[in-house]
C-alpha positions in Angstrom: -8.6 17.0 -3.1 -8.4 20.2 -5.0 -11.9 19.8 -6.2 -13.2 19.1 -2.7 -11.4 22.2 -1.4 -12.8 24.3 -4.3 -16.3 23.1 -3.5 -15.6 24.0 0.2 -16.0 20.4 1.3 -12.7 20.5 3.1 -10.9 23.5 4.7 -7.6 24.9 3.7 -5.7 23.3 6.6 -6.9 19.8 5.6 -6.0 20.5 2.0 -2.5 21.4 3.1 -2.1 18.3 5.2 -3.2 16.1 2.3 -0.8 17.8 -0.2 2.0 17.5 2.3 2.0 13.6 2.2 5.2 12.4 0.6 5.0 10.5 -2.6 5.6 6.7 -2.5 8.6 5.3 -4.2 8.3 1.8 -5.6 8.8 -0.4 -8.5 6.5 -2.5 -10.7 6.9 -6.2 -11.5 7.4 -6.9 -15.2 4.1 -7.8 -16.9 4.4 -11.6 -17.0 7.2 -14.1 -17.1 8.2 -17.2 -19.0 7.1 -20.5 -17.5 9.6 -23.2 -16.7 9.4 -26.6 -18.4 8.3 -28.1 -15.1 5.5 -25.5 -14.8 4.3 -26.2 -18.3 4.3 -29.9 -17.7 2.3 -29.5 -14.5 -0.3 -27.3 -16.3 -0.7 -29.7 -19.2 -0.9 -32.7 -16.8 -3.6 -30.9 -14.9 -5.6 -30.5 -18.1 -5.1 -34.1 -19.0 -6.2 -35.3 -15.5 -9.3 -33.0 -15.3 -12.4 -34.9 -14.2 -14.3 -33.3 -17.0 -12.3 -34.7 -19.9 -13.9 -32.5 -22.5 -13.1 -29.3 -20.6 -9.6 -30.5 -19.8 -9.0 -31.3 -23.5 -10.3 -27.8 -24.4 -8.1 -26.1 -21.9 -5.1 -28.1 -23.0 -5.7 -27.1 -26.6 -6.1 -23.5 -25.7 -2.9 -23.5 -23.7 -1.1 -25.2 -26.6 -2.3 -22.5 -28.9 -1.1 -19.8 -26.5 2.3 -21.5 -26.0 2.6 -21.8 -29.8 2.4 -18.0 -30.2 -1.3 -17.1 -30.7 -2.5 -14.0 -28.9 -5.1 -14.2 -26.1 -7.7 -12.4 -28.2 -7.1 -14.9 -31.1 -7.5 -17.9 -28.8 -10.6 -16.4 -27.1 -12.2 -15.8 -30.5 -11.6 -19.4 -31.5 -13.3 -20.7 -28.3 
């Protein structure tokens, strides 16, 4: 907004109104969470029951590697 005001794209009154807006207060969700055993079972079952058996097997193997501790970048490089 300051840049727009300096370039005379908005007037001083508009700039003051924009600056006067109170800041939002919020919180962030933590980045990720642990999956429950039921969720993991459902995911692996979905891979096993995939109509495209090859893709399902690949997805299941990648998920197993991730669950085993490999980083996303390591699994992506292996694919």
